[in-house]
N, C-alpha and C positions, 0 to 999 in steps of 0.2 A: 432530450429536453432538459433534464436536470443538469447535464453538463453545460449546455448553452446558458442557462439561467445563472449558474454559479460563476462561470467565466465573465458574464456580463456584470454581475455584482462586483466581482474583483476589479474589473477594469474601471467601472464607474467610481468605486472607492478610491482607486489610485489617482484618477483624474481630479476628483474633488479635493484630495489632499494637496496635490500640486497647485491647484488654483488658490488654496488658502495661503500658499507661499511658505510653508514651514520647510525646514531642512534638517537632515540628520545632524544631531549635535551631541548625543549622549551614548554611552555604552550600555547595552541592555544586559541585565543579569539573569533574566528569565523571560520566557514568552510562551504564548499558547497560540496554536494555529488550527484553522479549519481548512481542509483540503479536499479536492476532487482527485480521484485515482482513475487513470485509464490503464486497463490491465490486459496483458497478452499472455494466455496460457502457453506453457512450454512443456517439453518432455516427450517421451516416446509415444507415438501415435497408436501403438498396439500393446496389448497386455495379454497375459496368459497364465495358465496353471497346467503344468505338465505339457501334454501335447495339444491342449486346447487353446487356441489363439482367437482373440476377438479385439475390436477397436477399444482403445482406452476411453475412459469417460472424460476426465478433466482436460487432457491435452487436446481434445477435439472440439472443445467449446470455441466459438469464434468471436464471442463478445464477453467483455469483462468490465464492469464499472463499479466504483465504490466511493465511499466517503471516509474521511479520517479526522480524528482530533488528536493533537499532540501537544504535550507540555515538555518544555526543556528548561533546565536549570544550569547555569554556568557555575562550575565548581572552581575553576581557576582561569587563567588567561586563555587556555586552549581547550581544556577538558570540560565536557558537559554530560549530564545524565538526563534521561527523559522517560516519559511514559506515553505509549501510543495505542489508541484504540481504533480499529477499522472494521468496516463491514463491506464485503465485496460480493456482487452477484455475477454468476456465470450463466450464459444462455446461448441460443442458436448453435446447437450441437450439429456437426456434420463431419463425417468421415469420407464417404464417397456418395455419389448420387444414389447408388443401389443400397447402401447400408442405412437402415433405419432402426438399428438396435436400441439406440438411446434418443430417438426422435422425441422432440418436445421436452427433453430433460432440462432441468435447471438446478443450480446449486447456490447456496449461500455460505460464505465463510466469515465468521467473526473472529477477530484476534485481539489479544492484549499483549503488547510487547514492552519489555524494559530495554531501553537503549543506552549505549555508552559510545561516545564519539569525540572527535576532535574538530575544532573550528579554527579558521585563521584568526590571528590575534587582532584585537581592536586597534585601530589607528585613529589618532585624533584629527589628522588631516589626510587629504589625498583620496584616491579612488577607493582604497581599501577601508576608508572610513564608512562608506555606504555599502560596500559589498563584502560578504563573508562566504567562504567556501567551507564545506564540511564533509566528513565521512563518518559513518557509524555502523555498528552491528547491534542487532536487537533480537535476542532470543525471546520466545513467547509461547503462549498457550492459544491453541486454535480450536474452534468449534465448527464442524462441517455439518451442514444440513442439505441432503440431496433428495430431489424428487424426480422420479423416472416413470411417468405415467404409462409409457409404452415400452418400458425397458424389459430386460430379461427377468422374467418371473418364473423361474424354473430351477431345477437342480442340475448342476454341472458335475459330471463324474470324470475323475482323472486318476488312474491308477488305483481305483477302488475307493478313493476318498470323495466325500460329498462336500460341495461348496455352495451354499445357499446365496443367492443374489436377490435382494429385496427391492420392492418398488420404492419404498420410502425408508430412509435411514438417517441416523445421526451418529456422529463419532467426534471424539476430541483427541488432541495430541499436541505434541511439542513441534515447533518449527523455529526457523531463524530468518531474519531479514538483514540484508546488507545494502546500504545506500550511500549515494554520493549526491551532493547538491550545492546550490547557491542561494543565498538570501540577499535581496536588495532592499534596503531600508528607504522608505519614502519620506517618513517624518519620524519624530521622536516616539510616535505611538504606533504607526502602522508600517508593515513591510510586506514584500512578496517573496514566496519561497518556491523554488522549483527543484525536484529531486528525481533521480532515476534509481530504481531499486530492484532487487532480486529476492524472491522469497521461496523457501523450500520446506516442504514437509515430507518426511518419509511415509510411505504408504503403510496403512494398517487397517485391518478389519474389512468387512464387505462394503463399507460405505464408499471406498474408492474402487470397488469392483476389480480387485487384484492389480490395480495400477501400482507400480513400484514406488511411485512418489507423486506428490502434487506440487507443482512448481509454476511460477509465473514471474514475468517482469512487469514493471509498471512505471508510468510517468505520473508524478504528483505535482499539482500546482495548488498553492494555498495562500490564504491571507493571514498574516501574522500580526498578533496583538502583542506589542513589546511591553514588558512589565519590569518593575524594580530596577529602574535606570540608575546609573551612577551619575548623580547630579553634579559632581565635581567637574564633569566635562561639558556641561551645558553651555551653549553659546546662542546668541540671538540670531546668528547668521552663519551659514556654512562658509568656511574659509578655504 
């Protein structure tokens, strides 16, 4: 439902700006965007410690959705720096029809990433005046909150070592995001951004239930508010 509402707002905003009749005319030096994230968990479907093997937690979630806010500042004609905050929920865990070890589990990941990237250069005329392509890398800090109401609530013994697996747990750590995307500017003020991204966190502590990593791919679609435009390039009509 949230996804449909967000996409509807984005499309209505785009249509409204086109009706007004404005055209891209200026180079943007900074922008802020609000985005919806469609997430697909990745990674090994099984995890283990010693000879004990059981289904992984994160890679067997079948649904992932999130929202993100991102600020970007153009440093020069190609280089930009940014700050990105996201919140992603994971649900509908399923390994096989017979496996219910993490049935009804859910997870929330909050992240704050510092990004550095490259964008195609501004062009005063032509197709690339309205369209920009970009690539970026963004290391960050991640907070994981996991709830497993029917999960493994017992001690697992392997080689004489005890490994506790808790029903509710939190953990934090470092990760990295790599993304590529395109931004289409509708007017001097508004634009649309679509990105594909891959995020990776190395596994640590019982919060990931011995998973070796937490990783996912995502498609991001967002509405961009363009700031600090270079008014030297302003025109009353796109040429």
